[in-house]
C-alpha positions in Angstrom: -28.2 10.4 26.7 -26.1 7.7 28.6 -23.8 10.1 30.5 -23.0 12.4 27.5 -23.0 16.1 28.0 -26.4 17.7 27.5 -27.0 19.9 24.5 -29.9 22.3 25.1 -32.8 22.0 22.7 -34.9 24.9 21.6 -38.3 25.3 23.3 -41.4 24.1 21.6 -43.5 27.2 20.8 -46.9 27.2 19.1 -47.9 30.0 16.8 -51.2 30.3 18.8 -49.5 30.7 22.2 -46.0 32.2 21.6 -45.4 33.0 25.3 -45.7 29.3 26.2 -42.4 27.5 25.9 -42.5 23.8 26.4 -39.5 21.5 26.9 -40.2 17.8 26.1 -39.4 15.2 23.5 -42.1 15.2 20.8 -43.5 13.3 17.9 -45.8 14.7 15.4 -49.5 14.6 16.5 -48.7 13.9 20.1 -48.2 17.3 21.7 -45.6 18.0 24.3 -46.0 14.7 26.1 -44.8 12.6 23.1 -47.8 10.3 23.4 -51.6 10.5 23.3 -53.1 12.4 26.2 -55.3 9.5 27.3 -52.4 7.2 28.3 -52.1 5.9 31.9 -48.3 6.2 31.8 -46.7 8.7 34.2 -45.3 11.7 32.4 -43.5 15.0 33.1 -43.7 18.3 31.3 -41.8 21.5 31.7 -43.5 24.8 30.7 -42.1 28.3 30.9 -44.0 31.5 30.2 -41.6 33.8 28.4 -42.6 36.6 30.8 -41.5 34.7 33.9 -38.0 33.8 35.1 -39.1 30.4 36.3 -40.5 27.2 34.8 -43.4 24.9 35.8 -42.7 21.2 36.2 -45.9 19.1 35.9 -46.0 15.5 36.7 -49.1 13.5 35.5 -49.7 10.2 37.3 -51.9 8.4 35.0 -55.0 10.2 33.8 -56.5 11.5 37.0 -53.8 13.4 38.9 -51.4 16.2 38.0 -49.1 18.0 40.4 -47.3 21.2 39.3 -44.7 23.5 40.9 -42.7 26.5 39.8 -38.9 26.3 39.9 -36.1 28.8 39.3 -33.2 28.0 36.9 -31.1 26.9 39.8 -33.8 24.6 41.1 -34.3 23.1 37.6 -30.5 22.4 37.3 -30.5 20.7 40.7 -33.5 18.5 39.8 -31.9 17.7 36.4 -28.7 16.8 38.1 -30.5 14.5 40.5 -32.4 12.8 37.7 -29.2 12.3 35.7 -27.5 10.9 38.8 -30.4 8.5 39.3 -30.3 7.4 35.6 -26.6 6.8 35.9 -27.0 4.7 39.0 -29.7 2.6 37.3 -27.4 2.0 34.3 -24.4 1.2 36.4 -26.1 -0.9 39.0 -29.2 -2.6 37.5 -31.7 -4.0 40.0 -31.0 -7.6 38.9 -27.3 -7.2 39.8 -28.1 -5.8 43.3 -30.7 -8.5 44.0 -28.3 -11.3 43.1 
């Protein structure tokens, strides 16, 4: 994304579970996490049930721990803004520059 304005993407909705709306980058065969389920890489997933005006953010830390919480649209925008600000800071001030 590199500082560009965000263009909303449609939810990922399966025919078997039409009320479950997932928001994630995907590749064929890898589900909503974009990679195999057995990876040790930390991942995040956003799920919204179409009948609820909130979304669940789940963070998987490796394969043995998942934390989830429900957030309103306002909360999600704040979190997204914080994440974009952190990404911008990393890009503008790489660690090797700060350490030098």
